[in-house]
C-alpha positions as CSV (number, residue, x, y, z in Angstrom):
1,M,-32.3,6.7,16.7
2,A,-31.9,5.0,20.0
3,L,-32.5,1.3,20.5
4,S,-35.5,0.3,22.4
5,Q,-35.0,-1.7,25.6
6,Q,-36.4,-4.8,23.8
7,Q,-34.0,-4.4,20.9
8,H,-31.1,-3.9,23.4
9,N,-32.0,-7.0,25.3
10,K,-32.5,-9.1,22.1
11,I,-29.1,-8.0,20.8
12,K,-27.4,-8.6,24.2
13,N,-28.9,-12.1,24.5
14,Y,-28.0,-12.9,20.9
15,L,-24.4,-11.8,21.3
16,I,-24.1,-13.7,24.6
17,A,-25.5,-16.9,23.0
18,K,-23.1,-16.6,20.0
19,I,-20.1,-16.0,22.2
20,R,-20.9,-19.0,24.4
21,E,-21.5,-21.1,21.2
22,K,-18.1,-20.0,19.9
23,L,-16.4,-20.9,23.2
24,N,-18.0,-24.3,23.3
25,T,-17.3,-25.2,19.6
26,Y,-14.0,-23.4,19.0
27,D,-11.4,-25.5,17.2
28,P,-8.1,-23.7,16.6
29,E,-6.9,-23.6,13.0
30,T,-3.4,-22.5,13.8
31,S,-1.9,-25.9,14.6
32,S,1.0,-25.8,12.1
33,M,2.5,-22.4,12.6
34,P,5.9,-23.1,14.3
35,F,7.4,-19.7,13.5
36,H,4.5,-17.9,15.0
37,F,4.4,-20.2,18.0
38,R,8.2,-19.5,18.7
39,L,7.8,-15.8,18.1
40,L,4.6,-15.1,20.0
41,G,4.2,-18.1,22.3
42,K,1.5,-20.8,22.3
43,D,-0.9,-18.8,24.5
44,R,-0.8,-15.6,22.4
45,M,-1.2,-17.6,19.3
46,A,-4.3,-19.4,20.8
47,L,-5.7,-16.0,21.8
48,F,-5.0,-14.5,18.3
49,S,-6.6,-17.5,16.6
50,F,-9.7,-17.3,18.8
51,I,-10.0,-13.5,18.2
52,Q,-9.6,-14.0,14.5
53,S,-12.3,-16.7,14.6
54,V,-14.7,-14.4,16.5
55,N,-14.0,-11.6,14.0
56,T,-14.9,-13.9,11.1
57,T,-18.1,-15.0,12.9
58,L,-19.0,-11.3,13.5
59,G,-18.5,-10.4,9.9
60,T,-20.3,-13.4,8.4
61,S,-23.4,-13.8,10.6
62,I,-23.7,-11.7,13.7
63,F,-23.6,-8.2,12.2
64,E,-26.3,-9.3,9.7
65,K,-28.6,-10.5,12.5
66,V,-28.0,-7.4,14.6
67,G,-28.8,-5.3,11.6
68,Q,-32.0,-7.2,11.2
69,I,-33.0,-6.7,14.9
70,I,-32.3,-2.9,14.5
71,A,-34.3,-2.6,11.3
72,E,-37.3,-4.7,12.3
73,P,-39.4,-1.9,14.0
74,Q,-39.1,0.5,11.0
75,A,-38.9,-1.9,8.1
76,K,-41.8,-3.6,6.3
77,E,-39.8,-6.8,5.9
78,T,-36.3,-7.9,7.1
79,K,-34.3,-10.9,6.1
80,D,-31.1,-12.5,7.2
81,R,-29.2,-15.2,5.3
82,Y,-30.5,-13.7,2.0
83,D,-29.3,-15.6,-1.0
84,F,-28.6,-13.1,-3.8
85,E,-29.2,-14.7,-7.2
86,G,-27.4,-13.2,-10.1
87,F,-24.5,-10.7,-10.1
88,I,-23.9,-7.0,-9.7
89,S,-22.6,-5.4,-12.9
90,S,-19.1,-4.0,-12.9
91,E,-20.6,-0.5,-13.4
92,A,-22.6,-0.9,-10.2
93,V,-19.5,-2.1,-8.3
94,L,-17.6,1.0,-9.4
95,K,-20.5,3.3,-8.4
96,I,-20.9,1.7,-5.0
97,D,-17.1,1.9,-4.4
98,S,-17.1,5.5,-5.4
99,I,-19.9,6.3,-3.0
100,M,-18.2,4.4,-0.2
101,R,-14.9,6.2,-0.7
102,G,-16.8,9.5,-0.8
103,L,-18.6,8.7,2.5
104,R,-15.3,7.6,4.1
105,S,-13.5,10.8,3.1
106,A,-16.5,13.0,3.9
107,S,-16.5,14.4,0.4
108,W,-19.9,12.7,-0.2
109,K,-22.7,13.8,2.1
110,P,-25.4,11.2,2.8
111,D,-28.7,12.2,1.2
112,K,-31.5,9.7,1.7
113,D,-33.8,11.4,-0.8
114,K,-31.1,11.5,-3.5
115,E,-30.1,7.9,-2.8
116,D,-33.6,6.5,-2.8
117,P,-34.1,4.5,-6.0
118,K,-37.7,5.7,-6.3
119,S,-36.5,9.3,-6.4
120,S,-36.5,10.9,-9.8
121,G,-33.2,12.6,-9.2
122,Y,-31.3,9.4,-8.8
123,S,-30.2,7.2,-11.7
124,L,-30.4,3.5,-11.3
125,S,-28.7,2.8,-14.6
126,P,-25.4,1.6,-13.2
127,F,-27.3,-0.7,-10.7
128,K,-28.4,-3.4,-13.1
129,F,-28.8,-6.7,-11.3
130,E,-28.8,-9.5,-13.9
131,P,-29.2,-13.2,-13.6
132,D,-26.1,-15.3,-13.2
133,R,-25.2,-16.1,-16.8
134,E,-23.6,-19.5,-15.9
135,N,-26.9,-20.8,-14.4
136,V,-29.3,-19.5,-17.1
137,T,-31.0,-22.4,-19.0
């Protein structure tokens, strides 16, 4: 599925705005790393610190928003900054990990019908989302 020109422009403008924001507000966190400074030099450490900060920003907010922009034309509803209430059972974590490892090694073939929770051939039993026990009154 190719991106529409509107999606392409929206993502491009979003990324440009986020990078500009990062450049304007960046505050290095590597001020007390004398060994690294002597080994790599101050300029390389500043660049590394900035790249690490950008990577963190990408992983925590940008990818989520870009995913939302991509999903909007096909999805009934999209959300970003979704607060998940509760916890994922350990059985679900193991099942998800197993699927992810299978996909990475190509031993698991993606099958949308099989993976659809509404499909009768797919068991939801390990995917129990329960309320956070610490916050239950």
